[in-house]
N, C-alpha and C positions, 0 to 999 in steps of 0.2 A: 092124769099126769100133767104137770105144768112144765113147759119148756121155756127156759130163760136164755134169750139171745141178746147180743149187743151189736156187733158189726157183722154185716154180710159183704164180702169183697171178692173180687176175681182171684186175688192171691193173698194169702194170709201173712201178716207181718207182725202180729202181736198175739197175746194169749187170750184175748176176749173176742176174737174174730173167728168166723167160719167162712170157708170158701163158698163161692156162689154154686159150685157144682154140688158140694156136700149138702148145702142148705136145700137145693132142689131135690136131692135124694130123700132128705128128711120129709119134705112136703109130699113127695110121691108116696112115701110109705104111710102117710096119714090118711090115705083116700079110704081106707076101710074103718077109720075112726070117726067119732063124732066130735068135730072141732067146735068149741063153744067159748063164750065170753066167761069171765070169772063170775059174773052175775048168775049164770046158769050152771056153774061147775058143781059137780058132785064127787068129792074126793074118793068116794067108795065105788064109783062106777069106773072100771078099768078100761072102758071103751072110750071114755071122754078125754080130750086133750085141750089144753089152753095154750096158745102161742102168745109169748110175751117178749117185749123188747125193752131193755133198760137204757136210760140216759138221754135218748133222743138224737141218735146220730143220723147224718144225712144219708149214709150208706143204706139205711133201711128203705128210704124212698128210691134211691137209685137202683138197688139190686134186689132187695127182698120184695118190694111192692109188686113188680110185674109177676113174680112167681105166685104170690098170695092172691093177686087178682085173677090169675089163670084158674086157680083152684077154687076161688071164692070163699077162702077161709077168713073167719073173723079173727082179730088179734088185738092185743092190748099194748099200748105205749106208755111206759112209766117215765115221766118227764122230770128233769131237774130244772128248777126255776133259773138258776144262774146260767145254765147252758142255753136255755130257751132265750133269755135276755141277750146273750151274746149273738145268737143267730138273728134276732131282730135288729142287731146293730151291724149285721153284715158278715158275720162269721159263718162261712159256708161248710164248716165241719159238723154243725148241728142243724136240727130241723127248725125252720121259722114258721110263722103263722100260715102262710100259703102252703108250705109243705104239709103241714098237719092237716089242713083242710082237704088237700088231695088225698092224703092217706085215709082220712075219715070216709071219703067218698067211696072207697073200696073196702070198707069194713073195719077200719081202725078205730079204737076207742081210747080216749086219752085218760091216764091215771097219774098219780103223784109219786115222786121219788126223792122228796126233800128240796130244800132251798139250794144247798151247796154241796151235797153228797158227802156228808161227814160220817164219822163213826158215831152213831147216835148213843150208844152205850157208854161213850166217854163223857157225854154232857150230863152234868148233875143238876143244872138249874132248869127248873120246869118251864119257865117262861121262854128260855132259849130253846128248849125242846119244841115247844109249840110254834116258835118262829120257823123252825126247820120243817116241821111236820105238816103244818096247815098250808094248804095251797092258796095263793092269792086269788082274789076275785077276777082279775083280768085274765088269768088263765083258765079259771072255772068257766068263764063265759065262752071259751072256745068250744066247749063240748057239754051241753046241758045233760047229756046222759052219762057223763064221765066224772072223773075225780071222786069216785066213791071207793076206790081201792088204793091201797098203799103198798110200796116195796121198800124193804129195809136196805139201805146201802151196805154193801159188803155182806149182805144176808145175815147181819147180826142185830141183836136187840137185848133189852133187859126188861124187868117188870115195869119200870117207870115209862119206858118207851112205849110198851104195849098199852099202858093206861091212857097215855095221850092219843095214841092211834085210835083206841076204841071210841073216843069222844067224837072223832071226825070221819071215820070210815066204817064201811060195812065189814071189811076184812083186810088182810095183808098177806103178802107173799114173801117167803124167805128162801133159804137154800135147802137142798135135799137132806143134808145131815143135821139141819137145825129145825126140822119139822117138829113143832110142838103139839100137833095133833088137834089144833083148834083152828077156827076160821081166821084168826089173827096171827097164825104161825104156819101157814100153808107151805109145804115143802115144794121144791122145784128141782128140775134137772138143769144144772148150769152147763149150757152147751158151748163146747170149744170145738176146734177143727178135728180134734182126735176122739170126739164123743161119737160112739157107735150106737144107734138105736136099732133094735131088732127089726123095726118096721121098714128101715131103709135098705136092707140087704137085697141084692140082685137088681138094683135100679141104675147101674152105672151107665148103660147105653141110653136108657130113657132120659136120664138127667142131662146127659151131654146134647142129645137131640133137642130137648125142650129149651135149654139155654141158648143153643144156636138159633132156633126158631124165634124166640122171644126177643133176644138182644141184637141179632143181625138185622131184623126188621126195624128196630128202633134206631140203629145206626144209619141205615139208609134214609130213614125219614129226617134224621138230623142233618145228614149231608145235603138233602134237597133244601131244608130250611137255610142252611149255611150259604148255598149258592144263591138262593133267592134274596136273602138279606144283603149279601155282598153286591149283587147286582143293583139292588135298590140304593145301596150306599153310593155307588159310582154315578148314579143318575139323579141323586137328590142334592139339595142345598140347604145350608143353614142348620136349624135345629132337627130337621128331618134327617139330614146326613149323619148327625151325631147319634141320633136314635137308631138308625140302621147299622151304624158302626158298632154300637153296643150289642145289638141283637146278633150280628153275625159272629162277633167274638164269643158270645154265650153259646151259639149253636156249634161253633168249632170246638169249644171246650167239651161240650156234651158228646161229640162224635169221638173224641179222645177218650172219654169215660167209658164208653161202650166198646 
C-alpha cells in the first residue's frame, strides 16, 4: 500500500489536508507494518507501506515531521520545481532547501512531481513534456539518493507521458483507481481527512496523548527561545539588535504555530 498525503494541519480547511490527530492515528496504525522507501517496495507484499507527500508543503515539516521522527518511518517527498523555487525566494507556504535537508535527516527522500504541476496528458509536444518531467540538476544535487521516482500530477497520464517517464525514472506513482499494474503506474491511496484506514482504528486516545507530548514540548522550547532572543534584543546594539529582533519574531511565530 502506498499512502499519498499533501498537507497535515491542526485543523482541516481544504480537501487535500488531513488533521494532525488523524495523521497520528494513521502512523500509530502502521506500527505492525513494514514502512519502506519506493526503492524497496514490493506491491505484492500486503505488509509493506510507503508514505509519500506531494507538492512540498511546509506543513509536512511543521506537523508531520515530528510524528514521522517519533516512529522512525522513512518517507518520500515529491517536489514541484516551481513551488520549490518560490520557497527559495521566501514563500513560507512551501519547503525550501534548509527544510528539505532537515526532513532528509529524519528519513525523507526527495523525488520529482514536475516543473509546474500541469495535466501532463494534455501536453502533446514531446519536448515540453520532457521540460515538465525531467528534474533540474540543482534539485537533484539536494539528494544524491533521490529523484529516481516520479509522481503524476492529478494522478493522470497517457502512453506518451509514460514513455518520457521511463527514460528518466525507475518508476512512478499514480492514484488508486488508475493503477496500471506496472512499476510506472503504481497505485496509491489518496488520503484526505475522511479517509479511514483499517490500521488506525482504536487509536483515538493514544493519538491525542502523542500529539500533546510532542507538540507541547516544542511550544515550550519556542517560548524559551522567544524570551531569550527578546532579552538579547533589548541589550544589543546595531546589527546585532536587528538580528535578535528577527530571531525573536521568528520564535514568536513558531509558538503560535504549535
